[in-house]
N, C-alpha and C positions, 0 to 999 in steps of 0.2 A: 315159791317163787322159782319161776322157770329161768333157763340159761338168758335167753333176751333181756329179762327185766334186770337179772344180775349185771349184765353188760352195761346196760341203761342207768343203773344206780351209780356204778363204778364211774361212768362218764360224766353224771351230773356232779358227784364229788368231786373229779378231777377239776372240772370246769369252775366249780367253786372256789376251789382252793387257787386256782391259777387268777381268778378274780381278785382274792384277797392279797396275792402277792403283787398285782398290777397296781392295786388299790396304795398299798404300803410304799412302793417304789414312786409312785407319784406324791405321795405325802411327804415321803424323806425329800425328793427333790425340791417341793416348795417350800419346806421348811428352810433348807441351805439358801435358796434363792431369796426369801423373804425375812430372812432373820439373822442374827448374830450369834446364835448359838452353836457352841462347839459340836464336834463329831460327837463326843461321849454323852452330852445333854441330850443331842437327837436320838443317838442309840438307846438311851434310858425311856425317853417319851415314848418311841416308837416300837421298844422292845425288840431290837435288831441288834446285830453285832456293830461294834465299831468300825469294822473293817468294811462291813457292808456300807455304812455311810460315807466312809473316807473314797471308797471306789466311785460312788454316785457322785461324790464333790471332785473326784479327780475327771470322771466323765463330763460333768458340766463346764471346769475349767479348760477343756480340750475344745469344747464348741466354739 
């Protein structure tokens, strides 16, 4: 594998990871908006921290 291929692979992996993070963020937002689940329940379902859910909930409240 040459240097260019290594950088292309790293870039692809980074893009995939960013896509997963964006999908998780959108899913948590939707769960907050469309359900009465607690932060703890959403965190457990989405496999994220309770603090992460709380931050998104605070951002939504500020909108």
